[in-house]
N, C-alpha and C positions, 0 to 999 in steps of 0.2 A: 504493499500499499504506500509505504514511504517512498519506494523507488518510483512507483507510478506517479506519485505527486510531483517529485522532482522532474520526472520525464515530461510531465505536463508543463512545468515551468519553462523548460529549455527545448521544447519540441519545435523544430523548424522543418518545413517541407519546401522542396524546390520544384518548380519556380515559386518564389515567395508570393504569398497571398495576403499576408497581413499588411494593412496600409502603413503602419509604423515602420515595419521592416523594409518595405519597398522604398519609402521615402528616405529612410536613413541610408540605405545602400546607395540610392541615387545621389544624395547629397555628398556622401563620401567620394563617389566617383567624380562628381563635378568639382569637388575641392582639390583632390589629390592629383587627378590626371593632368590638368594644365600645368601644375607645378613641376611634375616629373618631365613632361615633354618640353617645357621651356628650357630645362637644363641641357637637352640635346638639340636645341634650336629647331625643333619641329613645331609648327603652328598648333595651338591648342585645339583647333577645330578638327585636325586629324586625330589627335589623341582621344577626343570624345567619341568620334566615330569608331575607332579601334576598340575603345572600352565598351561601346554598345555591342560590337561584334563579339567580344569576349564573354559578356554576361548575358547575352541574349539567347534565344531559343536555339540558334545554330552553334553556340559556344558552350559555356558552362551551364547554361539554362538556369541561371540565378533569377532572372526576370523574364516574365512572359510579355510578349508584345500584344497585350489584351486591349479591350476598348478604352480602359482608363488611361493607359499609357499613350494610346493613339490620340486621345483628346488633347493631352498635354502637348504631344508632338505637333498636332495641327494648329493649336494655339501658338506654339513657338514659331511655326512657319509663317503664320500671319503677322506675328509681332516682328519677326526678322525683316519682312518686306516693308512693314510700316517704318521701322528704324532706318532702312535703306533710303526711303524717300525723305525722311525727316532730317537725315544727316548729310544729304548731298549738298555740295558747295556750289552756289550759283554765281559766285564772284568771278571765277575764271571764265565761266560761260559767257558772261556779259562783256568781259574785258577783251577777249579775242574771239568775237562771235563767228567770224568767217572761218578762221583756222579750226576752232573748236567744232563747228558744224561739219566741216570737211573731214576732220579726223574721226568724228563720231560716225559719219557715214561710212568711211573706209573701214574702221574697226568693227563695224557691224556687218557690212555687205561682203567684204572679202572673206572673213571666216565663215559666214553663212553660206555663200555661194560654193566655196570650196568643199565645205563639209557636206552640203547637200549632194553635190556631184559625186563625191567619193562614196557616200553611203547608199545613195539611190542607184547610181549607174555602175559602180564597181563592186560594192558589197551586197547589192541586191536587196536592200531594205525597202519596205513599201513607202509610198509617197509621204504619208503623215508622219511616220516614224523618222524618216530622213529629214523632214522639215524641223521636227522637234530637236533631234540631235544636233542638227546644223545650227540652230538658234543658240544651243548651249555654248558653242565655240565663240559666239559674239560677246558673251558676258565677260566682265572682269571685275575683280575686287582689288581695291587699292591697298593691299596688305603691306606693300613696300613704301608707302608714303612716309612713315616715321623715319626712314633712312634719309630721304631727301630733306626732311625737316631738320634732322640732326646735322646734316651737311650745310645747312643754310641756303639751299637753292630752291626752297619751296615757292619763291616768287618768280622763278625762271619761267619763260614763256612755254617751254616744253612741258613743265609740270602743270601749269594752269590749263593748258590745252587738254592734257590727258584727263584732269579732274572734270573739266566741263564735258568732255566726250563721254564720260561715264554716264551722265544723265541721259544722253541721246541713245546710247547702245543698250543700256539696261531697260529703258522705257520701251524701245523698239522690240526687244526680246520678249518682254512681258505682253506686249500687244499681240505678237505672234502666238504666244502661248494661249492667250485668250481665244483667238480664232480656232486654234487646233482643239482646245478643250471643248468648244461648242460643236465643232464638226464631228468629234468622236462621241461625245456624250449626248448630243442632240438635246441639250438642256432646254433650249427655247424654241426650237423648230422654226426659227425665223430665216435660216439660211445665212449666207455670207453677208448679204446686203442688210438684212435685219440686224445681224450682229454688229455691223459697222455703225448703224444708226444708234443701236443701244450703247455701244462703246462711246461714241461721241457725246451722247446725252449724259452718260455717267461721268465722263471727264469734265464736261461743262458744269454740271451740278456740283460735283465735288470741288473743283478748283475755284468755283465762284461762290458757292454757298458756305463751305466750311470755314474759310478765312473770316467772313463776316460774322458767322456764328461764334467763332473763337474769340474775335476781338470783343464782341459784346459780353461774352461770358467772363473773359479775363478782367474786363473793366468792372463788371458787376461783382466779381469775387476777388478783389485785390487782397493779398495777404493770406488767403485761404489756400494754402499749398495742397492740402489733402483733396479738396474738391477739384482743384485744377488738374491734379494727377488723374483722378477718377474720370473727369470730363474727357481728357485726351484719350484715355483707354476706351471710353465709350464711343468716341468719334471713330477710332480705328476699327472697332468691331462693327459699329453701325454701318460704316462705309463698306466693310466686307460683306455684310448681310445685304446691303443694297446691290452690291455687285452680283450676288447670287440671284436676286430678284430679276436682274437684267439678263440672267442666263450666262454670266461671266464668272470665271474663277474668282473666289474671294480674295486671293492674294493680290489681284489687280486693284481691287478697291482699297486694300490696306496700303499698297504702295502710293496710290493717288491721294489718300488721306494724309500720308506722311509728306508728300509734296505740297499739299494745301496748307499744312501747319508749319512748313519749313520756314517761312518768312516771319511768322508771328511768335515763334518760340526761339529766343536767342540761343546760340550754340553754347555759350558759357553760363547759361542760367541754371539755377538750382533745379528747375522743373526738368530741363534737358538731362541734367546729370542723373536725376531720379529715374527718368524714363529709360535711359541707357543702362543704368545699374540694374533695374528690375528685369529688363530683358536679358542682359548678358549673364546675370547671376542665376536666373531660374528658367524662363521659358525657352530661350534659344538652346541652352544645354540639353533640355528635354528633347527638343527637335533633333539635335545632332545624335543623341543617344538612340532615338527612334530609328534614324537612318541606319546606324550601325547594327541594330537588331534585325533589320531586313536582310543584311548582307551575310552570306554564308562564308566564313573564313576558309573553309576547306575548298570551296569553289574558286575563291580569289587567289589563294596562295598555292593550292594544289592543282589548279587547272591552268594549263598553258593557254587555253582560249581566252580566259579572263585577263591573264597577264598580257597576252598579245593585244587584246582590245584596249587595255590601258595604254600601251605604247602607241597604238594607232591614234587614240584620242589625244595623247600628249603631243605627238608629232604634228598632227594637224593644227592643234591649238597654238603651239609655239610658232610654227612656220607662218601661219596666216596672220598672227598678231605682228610678226616682224614685217611681213609684206604690207600691212596697213600703215605701219610707222614709216616704212621706206617710201610708200606712195605719197604720204604727207610731206616727207622731206623733199621729194622732187617738186611737188606742186608749189611749196612755199620757200624753196631754196634754204632749207635749214641745214645745220651742220650734222655730221655723222654722230657726234656726241649727243646732240639733242634727239636724234632719231633713236639711238640705242637707249637713251633714258626713257623716251616714250614707250618703246618696246618693253623695257623692263617693268615699268609701272603697270602696263596694261596686259601683261602676259600671265598674271596670277589669277587662277579661278578658285573660288571658294564658295561663299554664301549663295550667290545668285545661281550658280550652276546646280547646286544642291536643290534649291527651290524648283527650278525648271525640271530637272530629271526626276525628282520625287513625284511631281504631278504627272509627268509622263508615265512613270512606273504604275501609279494608281490607275491611270487610264488605259494601261496595257499597251502603250505606244512603244515602250522599250522593254527589253528582257533583262534578266538578272545579269547576263554577261556584260551588258553596257553599264548597268548600275555598279557592278563590282569593279569594272575597269575605271570607273570615275574616281575611286580612291587613289589609284596610281596617278591618274591625271591631275588631281588636286595637289598631291604631294610633290610631283615633279614640277608642275608649273610654279608652285610657291618657291621651290629651290631655285629654279631658273630666274624668277623675278627678283628675288633678294640678291642673288649673285650679280646679275647684270646691273641692277639699280645701284648697288654699292660700288661696283667697279667703275662704271661710266659716270656715276654721280660725282665721285671724287675727281675724276678727270675734268668734268665740266666745271666744277667749283674752282679748279686750279687754273684752267686755261681760257674759259669763255669770258669775253669782255662784257661783263654784266654791270649795269649802272649801279653806282654805290648808293646805299640807303643810309641816312644818318643813324648812328647808334643811339638808341634810347638810353640816356643816362639817368641813373637814379642816385639819390644821396647815399653816401657810404653808411651802412648800418651793419655791424658785425654781431653774429649770434654764436655763442659758445655753449654747446650742451655740456653739462657737468654732471658726473655721477661718481667717478672714482676719486676718492680723497687724495690719492697719491699723485694723480696727474693734474689736479685742479691748479696748483701754483704755476706749473709750467705752461698750461693752457692760457691762464690769465695773463701771465707775463708776455707770451707771444702775441696775444690779441691786442694788448695795450701798445706794444711796440710796433705792430703792423698798422695801427690806426692812423689815418690821415690827420695830421695836426689841424687842418682846416675844417674838419668835421666837428659840428657841435653836438652831434648825437652821442649818447653813451654807448657802452658795449653791453649787449643784452646777454645775460647768463641764464640759460634754460635748465631747469630741473624737472624731470619727468618721473612721476611715481604714483603710488596708490595713496588712498586716504590714510592707510597705516603708516606709510613713509612720512607723511606730513605730521601726523600726530606724534610720532616717535621722536621728532626733532632732527632726523638725519639730514633732511634737506636744508634746514636752517643752519646746521653745522657746516655744510658744504658752502653756503653763501658767506658764512663768517670767514671761511678760509679764503674766499675770493676777496673780501674786503681787506683782510690782513695782508694779502699779497700786493694789492693796489697801494696800500699805505706804505709798505716797504719800498715800493718803486718810486715813492715821492709824489704820487698822484692823488687827486681828490677822490673821495668816496663817491662823489656824484657821477663819476665816470662809469659806475656800475649800476645797471638796472636789472634786478633779479626778476625772473619770470617762472612761475610754477604752473605746471599742467598736470592734471590727474588723467592718466591714460596708461593702458597696458601695452600699447604699441609705440615704442620709442621713435621709430622712423616716421610714422604718421604724425606724431606730436611735433617733431622737428619741422616737418614740411608745412604743417598748419601754422606754426609760429613764423616761418619764413614768409608766408603769404600775408598773415595778419599784421606783422610788424614791418613789412616791406624791407626785408633783409637783403643785403647785397653780397655778403660774405659769410660763410659758415666755417668755423675753425673747430675741429673735433679731434679727439685722440684715436689712436690706432688700437684695434683689438684683434686678437687672433681668431682662428676659426672655432666654431662650436658645432655640436652634433646636429643642430637644426639648420645649419647654413645650406645644406644640400637642397632641402625642400623650400625653405622660406627666404633664402638669400641673406647675405651679410647686411649689417646696418649701413655700412658704407655704400654698398650697391643700391640699396633701396633709396637712400638719400640722393645719390647721384642720378638715378633714373627718374626721380620725382621732382627735381628742380633743375633749372638752367643757370642758377647762380654759381659764383665761384665757391669751390670747396677746398679747404686746406686741411690735410690730415697729417698728424705728427705723432711721433712717439715721445716718450718722456724727455723734455728739454733739460739739459744739465749744464751746458757750457756757455750760455749766452753772455754771462757776466765776465767771461774770460777773454783773453786776446786770441783772435782767430780770424778766419776769412769766411765769406759767403760764396759757396760754389753752386752755381746755377747751371743745370744741364737741360737743353732743349732737345726734343725729338724732331725729326724732319717734318716740315710743314706746320710747325707750331705757330708761325707767324700768320697763318691763315685762320687761326681760331679767332672768333669775334671778340673774345675776352682777353686777347694776348696783351694789349696795351694796359688794360686794367691790372693784369697780373704784374706787369713791369712796374706800374705805379706802386703797387703794394710792396714789392721787393725793394723799391727805392726808398720808401718810407722806413722800412725795417732797417735797411743799411744805415740810414741817417741816424736812427735812434740808438743803434748798438755800435756805431762808429767802426764799421768793418769795411774793408775793400771788397768789391764784388768781382768775381771771376765767372765769365759766361763762356759756356762751351756748347756748341751745337752747329747746325747747318749754316752755311754762309748767309743765306737770305734772312734767317732769324737773327743772326749776329748784326747784319747791316741795319735791320729795323730797330734793334736794341740800341745800337750806337746813335742813330738819329734821335731816338727818344731821350737818351741820357745827355746828349749835347745840348738839348733844349731845356733840361731840368735845372732848376735853381733852388738851393745852392748846389754847386757841382760836387761830385763825389768821385773817389778813386775807383776805377774799374779797369779790367783787362779782359780780352777776348781771345778764345782759342777755337777757331772753326774746326769742325770734324765732319766727315762724310758718313752718311748712313745712320743707323741706330746705334747708340753707344752700348758697350757691354759692361759687365760688372768690373772686370779687371781694369779696363780702361779708366773708369771713373775712380775706382779704389786707389789707383796709383796717384791720382791727383790730390787725394785727401791727406790732411795732416791733423794731429790732435787738436781738439777744440773747434774744428771747422763746423760750419753749418752747411750741410748738403741739402739743396732744394731741387727736386726733380719735377719738371713740368710733365704732367700726364694728360690724358684725354679720355673723354667718355667713349664707350664703344659705339662705333658707327660714325664718329666725327672724322675730320680730315686727317688729323695727325695721329689717330689711334693705331696702335699695333699691340697684338697680344703679348709680345715680348716685353713691353713696358711694365705689365702687371707683375711678371716674375721678377723683373729688375728691382722694383722698389720694395717688394717683399723681402728680397735678399738683404737689402740695406736695413730694413726695419728689424730683421732678426739678427743682424750683425751686432756683436758686442764690442765693437771698436769704439774708441774715445772720441766720437763726434756725434753731432745732432743731425737728425734727418727729418725732412718734411716733404710732402708731395702736394702740388697745387694742380687742381683741375680748373682751367679757366672757364669763365662764364660762356654759355652757349646761347647767345641772343639771336632772335630771328631776323637776321640781316643777310644781305648778299655780300659775300666776302670780296675784298679787293683782289685784284689780279696782279701777280708778280710773275717771275720767270718760271716756266714749267720745269718740274724736277721729276717727271714721271718714271725715270729709269730706276729710282731707288725706292719707290713707294711700295709699302707692304700691303698685302691684301688680307684683311681680317676674316674673310669668308673661306680661305683655303683650308684651315683646320676643319671647318664644318663640312665642306664638300668631301674631304677625305673620310670623315666619319660616316657620312651618308653613303659613300661609295662602298665602304665595308658592309653596311647594312644591306644595300642592294645586292651585293655579291652573295651574301648569305641566303637571301630570298631566292635568287636565281639558282643557286646550288640546291636549295631545298626542292624547288620545282623540278629541276633536272632529275633529281633522285626519284621523285614521284613518277615522272614520265618513264624513267628507266625501269621501274618496278612493274608498271602496267604493261610495258612492251616485252 
């Protein structure tokens, strides 16, 4: 009896049927999967689809693809298309209307025509299936846009044209899908002309009526964020329902409602953040999991036909997107670098293609072979897109004559997160010595903790250490402004303080790795990826009061970083305050820019320069150092112009080195400006994507070997 009772407590059957168990497992997958796949540089969208394959009916059978899960998947699909319309950027569309419209036409028509010809006339697919598959080649998702934004070329004509063309090609694809779904499903019985009239009416009513209704509602409900959120959701699904009434796929109505609300919901507003958060955290992951649960992993990885179909889809998609960019280059006499950048941005397929092919699968227009091959198509196109965008984006940033945009200057405000009592004195001293004497703002010291930390007095003791250090330096206590935040997430608290206090520089101590770093990332990484401000990281400073030198090492292309001069200014103020000569070592162009800066600086300071070629190594720098020196390494955020993976290992070696000198690393600010153009140095540029491509090559080789073994066993 006792054993039966315990068995009742822990009884679990598969597939799971209990709502709590289903939701718990789903949330765990949504939480852990993107974190794991982010570490191997694979988009989270692929990870969630693979997770759905693993736990679905064709995998471990942990979850059933029943009606409840299908409801969440359908809602996620509608929400995905709604967000696509809501987040489209119309700025580039208006600025370069002719070029945008032309590239939009090319990037839709060329993939569509090529795909239709191959599938209908060569592979012998029927007319409607060929039209649907062909339309999927025309879609693209701007997954590589963060790369161009990090490189500072997001204002370049090639980028704005590609963003604007997204509106045209995705809208055209959804219109094609609308026609096909009606022809197959015979929802309205109106025929193609009736569907055209219904579609025009739906577009007019949606784009004319929803903005007016939205403005009235937001005006009448100012400050009521909850009602505003519910209203937008209601509009999205009401428009989807109206689309069904017209005999059109509901995702068309969702996309149109997103376009209609696009101009009245600011991109940086709290409402937009909530809408995006709600979709990306819940509904869209359910949709991606539901797709994975349809796919049979044995058929995709154990069947040569599915793998072959994936390669066919990938080849057509990549080739036709390049042809579209090439045609636009010829028409408007663009450079080859701009062409390649447009190709890189427009070659990735993700969300939109999933929406199109899932609808086609439900309408029985495509078979499992095509659906399975889509996974290879998405993964391959995302890899090609990120590699091409990074490679040619760097070259474009270095060589294209882009008009300069004035740098947006903000007052110097320094934030110093404090936690470890042992490092507080050195961090305080460094922050006060780096401070611009012309700045009237204090240095902000941030303590993050729990209510228990505050009540125990630990945080107050840390602030007393800060005040004591400032007084010992001969400075006024008013230079210190303590800030306390109650939060369990230190990196989020730092980023929130940066925005609220309008911080320009963050100075923080270095900490080693922990067991949770693999999944959740280091504090440094989270701060660097969350803000574009200058970040200074240092280990325990011990020798600033002694006689020594400042050794500053630049990586190649450091002068192209938008925050380079700000970093020079910070180093100059530090050298003035500690009365040390400055020794600069780096590429010739960075040295020349540094010399121009220091010649104009007053008062003058002693400095020396030693140009070097390529990326410096540990021994090269170590031989320059003497006891009591302060070594400062300029690093860069991943994806920026001067970034190289070797720099990460370099500074870690110096941080772990027990030699008698101080070490600090500066990450210059990454402001959204177009970089100035100097002499091209492309021969020595390092490519941050090479390790990732090698990693993926190994994975693909394992998959191919696995398939080959399966085929050999069957034969």
